[in-house]
C-alpha positions in Angstrom: 113.8 -90.8 -87.5 113.2 -93.6 -85.3 110.4 -93.1 -83.0 109.8 -94.7 -79.9 107.6 -94.1 -77.0 109.1 -96.3 -73.9 112.4 -96.0 -72.3 112.0 -99.6 -71.8 111.6 -100.0 -76.0 114.4 -97.1 -76.5 116.8 -99.8 -74.7 116.5 -102.4 -76.6 116.9 -100.7 -79.4 120.3 -99.6 -78.3 121.4 -102.7 -76.2 121.5 -104.2 -80.1 124.3 -102.1 -81.3 126.9 -101.2 -80.3 126.5 -97.6 -80.7 126.4 -95.0 -77.7 124.1 -91.6 -77.7 123.9 -87.8 -77.3 120.9 -86.6 -76.1 119.5 -83.6 -75.7 115.3 -83.2 -73.7 113.6 -80.9 -73.7 108.9 -80.1 -74.8 110.2 -78.4 -78.3 107.7 -76.8 -79.4 107.4 -75.1 -81.3 110.8 -76.8 -83.1 112.0 -72.2 -83.8 115.3 -71.0 -83.5 116.4 -71.5 -80.7 115.4 -75.5 -80.0 116.8 -75.8 -84.2 121.0 -74.9 -82.0 120.1 -77.5 -79.9 118.3 -80.1 -82.0 121.9 -79.2 -84.4 125.0 -78.8 -81.5 123.0 -82.9 -80.5 123.1 -83.9 -84.4 127.3 -82.9 -84.3 128.4 -83.7 -81.3 127.6 -87.6 -82.4 127.9 -87.7 -85.8 131.7 -86.4 -83.9 131.1 -89.6 -81.6 130.2 -92.2 -84.0 127.0 -92.3 -82.0 123.6 -91.9 -82.7 121.3 -88.1 -81.8 118.5 -88.5 -79.5 116.1 -86.1 -78.1 113.7 -87.4 -75.9 110.9 -85.7 -75.2 106.9 -85.8 -74.0 103.4 -85.7 -76.3 102.1 -83.7 -73.0 103.3 -80.7 -72.3 104.9 -80.5 -69.0 103.3 -78.1 -68.1 100.6 -79.7 -67.6 101.6 -81.0 -64.6 103.8 -78.5 -63.7 101.4 -75.4 -64.2 99.4 -74.3 -66.8 99.4 -76.0 -69.7 100.0 -73.8 -73.2 98.1 -73.5 -75.9 100.7 -75.5 -78.4 102.7 -74.5 -81.3 102.5 -77.9 -82.7 100.9 -80.7 -83.7 101.1 -83.9 -83.2 102.3 -85.0 -86.9 103.8 -81.3 -87.7 106.1 -81.0 -84.3 107.9 -85.2 -85.6 108.1 -84.0 -89.0 110.2 -80.5 -88.2 112.7 -83.0 -85.2 113.0 -85.6 -88.3 113.9 -82.4 -90.5 116.5 -81.7 -88.5 118.6 -84.8 -89.3 118.0 -86.9 -85.7 118.5 -90.5 -85.5 116.1 -91.0 -83.0 113.2 -89.6 -81.1 112.0 -91.1 -77.2 108.3 -89.2 -76.7 106.6 -90.3 -73.7 104.6 -89.2 -71.3 105.0 -86.4 -69.1 103.4 -88.8 -65.7 103.0 -88.0 -61.9 106.2 -90.9 -61.8 108.3 -89.3 -63.6 107.8 -85.9 -62.9 108.3 -87.4 -59.2 111.8 -89.0 -60.4 115.0 -87.5 -58.0 116.7 -86.1 -60.6 120.6 -88.8 -59.7 117.9 -91.4 -60.8 116.7 -89.7 -64.0 120.2 -89.7 -64.9 121.0 -93.0 -63.7 117.8 -95.2 -65.4 117.0 -92.8 -68.4 120.4 -91.8 -69.8 122.5 -93.9 -68.8 121.8 -97.3 -68.2 118.4 -96.4 -70.8 119.8 -95.2 -73.5 124.1 -94.8 -73.2 124.3 -91.4 -73.1 127.8 -90.4 -73.7 127.4 -86.3 -74.6 124.5 -84.2 -73.4 123.2 -81.5 -74.6 120.6 -78.7 -73.4 119.1 -75.0 -73.5 119.9 -72.4 -70.9 117.2 -72.6 -68.9 116.9 -76.8 -68.5 115.4 -78.6 -65.5 114.6 -82.4 -64.8 114.2 -83.7 -62.2 111.6 -84.1 -59.2 110.3 -80.1 -58.7 112.6 -79.0 -61.0 115.7 -79.5 -58.5 118.1 -80.4 -61.1 120.1 -77.6 -62.2 123.0 -77.2 -64.9 125.6 -77.7 -61.6 123.7 -80.7 -60.5 124.0 -81.7 -63.9 127.3 -81.2 -64.7 129.0 -82.4 -60.9 126.2 -86.1 -62.3 128.0 -85.1 -65.4 132.3 -85.7 -64.8 131.7 -88.7 -62.8 130.1 -90.4 -65.8 133.1 -89.1 -67.9 130.1 -87.3 -69.7 130.5 -84.5 -72.5 127.7 -81.6 -70.8 127.4 -78.6 -73.7 124.6 -76.0 -72.2 123.6 -74.2 -75.5 123.3 -69.6 -74.1 119.2 -68.5 -75.6 119.5 -66.9 -79.3 117.6 -63.7 -79.8 115.8 -61.9 -83.1 115.2 -58.4 -82.6 116.5 -57.9 -79.7 114.4 -60.1 -77.8 114.9 -64.3 -76.7 113.3 -66.4 -79.2 111.3 -69.0 -76.8 108.0 -70.8 -76.6 105.9 -67.9 -74.8 107.9 -64.9 -76.5 107.2 -66.5 -79.8 102.8 -67.9 -78.8 103.1 -63.9 -77.7 103.7 -62.7 -81.3 101.1 -65.0 -82.5 98.8 -64.2 -79.6 99.1 -60.0 -81.0 98.7 -60.7 -84.0 102.9 -59.8 -84.7 103.1 -63.0 -87.6 106.5 -61.8 -89.7 108.3 -61.2 -86.3 107.2 -64.6 -84.7 108.2 -66.5 -88.3 111.3 -65.2 -87.9 111.6 -66.4 -84.5 110.5 -70.7 -85.3 112.1 -70.7 -88.5 109.7 -71.4 -91.1 106.4 -70.0 -91.3 103.6 -71.1 -88.3 100.7 -73.1 -89.7 98.7 -75.5 -89.0 96.8 -79.2 -89.7 93.2 -79.7 -90.2 90.6 -81.7 -91.3 87.7 -79.9 -93.5 84.2 -80.1 -92.4 80.4 -78.9 -93.6 80.3 -75.8 -93.0 76.8 -73.6 -93.0 78.0 -72.4 -96.3 78.4 -68.9 -96.1 81.5 -67.9 -97.2 79.8 -69.2 -100.4 76.4 -67.4 -100.5 78.6 -64.6 -100.3 80.2 -65.3 -103.5 84.0 -66.6 -101.5 83.4 -70.6 -100.1 85.5 -71.6 -97.8 87.4 -74.7 -96.4 86.3 -74.9 -92.9 89.3 -76.6 -90.2 89.0 -77.0 -86.9 91.2 -77.0 -84.1 90.9 -79.5 -81.4 91.3 -77.1 -78.2 95.1 -77.9 -76.5 95.6 -76.2 -79.9 97.1 -72.2 -81.1 95.9 -70.4 -83.5 97.4 -66.9 -84.1 95.2 -63.6 -83.2 91.9 -63.7 -84.6 91.4 -62.3 -88.1 92.9 -62.4 -91.5 96.2 -63.6 -93.2 97.8 -64.6 -96.3 98.4 -68.0 -96.2 99.7 -71.5 -99.0 96.9 -74.5 -98.7 98.9 -78.0 -99.1 96.4 -80.9 -100.4 97.4 -83.4 -102.2 100.9 -83.0 -102.9 100.7 -79.7 -104.2 99.8 -75.4 -102.8 97.8 -73.0 -103.5 97.4 -69.3 -102.1 95.0 -68.2 -100.4 92.8 -65.5 -97.6 92.6 -67.5 -94.6 89.9 -66.2 -91.5 90.5 -66.6 -88.1 88.0 -66.0 -85.3 84.4 -66.5 -84.2 82.0 -65.0 -87.5 81.1 -62.3 -85.7 79.1 -60.9 -88.5 76.9 -63.9 -88.1 76.9 -64.5 -84.7 79.0 -67.5 -84.3 82.1 -68.3 -81.0 84.0 -71.1 -81.6 87.1 -70.8 -82.9 87.6 -72.1 -86.6 89.9 -71.2 -89.1 88.0 -70.1 -93.4 89.9 -70.4 -96.8 89.5 -69.0 -99.5 92.0 -70.1 -102.2 92.7 -68.0 -105.4 91.6 -68.8 -108.7 90.2 -71.8 -107.8 88.0 -74.2 -106.0 88.8 -77.6 -104.8 86.4 -80.0 -103.8 88.5 -81.0 -100.2 85.8 -81.8 -97.6 87.4 -84.5 -95.5 90.3 -83.9 -96.7 94.0 -83.3 -94.5 95.5 -79.5 -95.3 97.8 -77.9 -94.0 98.0 -74.7 -93.8 101.1 -71.7 -93.7 100.8 -68.4 -92.7 103.0 -65.5 -94.2 101.7 -62.5 -93.4 99.1 -61.2 -90.3 96.2 -58.0 -92.4 93.8 -57.0 -90.4 92.0 -58.6 -87.8 88.8 -60.1 -87.2 86.0 -57.0 -87.5 82.2 -57.3 -86.6 79.9 -55.8 -90.1 77.1 -54.4 -90.0 75.9 -57.1 -92.7 76.1 -60.1 -95.5 76.5 -57.1 -97.8 79.3 -55.5 -95.6 81.6 -58.4 -95.2 81.6 -59.0 -98.4 82.7 -55.3 -99.9 85.2 -56.5 -97.4 86.5 -60.1 -98.2 87.2 -58.3 -101.2 89.7 -55.6 -100.4 91.7 -58.7 -98.6 91.3 -60.6 -100.9 93.2 -57.6 -103.4 95.2 -56.5 -100.1 96.6 -60.7 -100.2 97.5 -60.7 -103.6 99.6 -57.2 -103.5 101.4 -59.0 -99.9 101.8 -62.3 -102.6 103.6 -60.3 -105.4 105.8 -58.7 -102.5 106.5 -62.2 -101.4 106.9 -63.8 -104.7 109.1 -60.8 -105.6 111.5 -61.1 -103.0 111.8 -64.9 -102.7 113.3 -64.5 -106.8 116.2 -62.6 -105.8 
């Protein structure tokens, strides 16, 4: 998948070949099952028309200018990998700036989609809006597309457990500790990535050495608590438990992810780890002291290993 960071670069690349494009547009935070249907239809139309399948998205969430920016589900590298995994030919990832947000719908349609991307078909979600103050709706886009002979396809909402799949709904589920339904809506297990930082060795003193990750504040962490996780490092993976929270027993208040691996101890300092959240075990609690916490961690490990066994058995069927 090619990645372009400006419409000029995209236009230059596209002009080198006779190919047109099929374009979809959105934040795509989470690249969830609803997004995946949109992307699959974009790719299918591109293959049918002999064009490029392109997603136009933003390096910052549109609500960072239009409203209150949400905590993001995906870090940039993870989102790009998820988008590439769908089979796109190119990603046009630009800043959602005041100038971009202020474009009139007809100007955006002409300069970005027609002149910039040589667009012959567009695929959008059911709630898509475009142009200054969101004045561009489906009806206006359909009118413009018809005038230019462009195919327009709108995808109906996708439902899971009786609820419409959306990035905001997934954020809510993760905040409530409803990890399994969030993962069902995502279509994959929620994951984060970060560098292991120096800790205070509190876990080691309890007999459970941990690798500690801290994410930038703009990215979402799931509900504070303990999880069964799979950790990826150097093309290998390991299972363990992760505590997401502020370590209230020790009076710490900056959110941290602490990972303890089952039956293996690795030197992970300053390595980049990817953590996949498989099951929610319990909320974060404050304990009377280190001994009470040590006993609870032992119970958490036992619970997590039982859940892992069930998970492995269900996947083998």
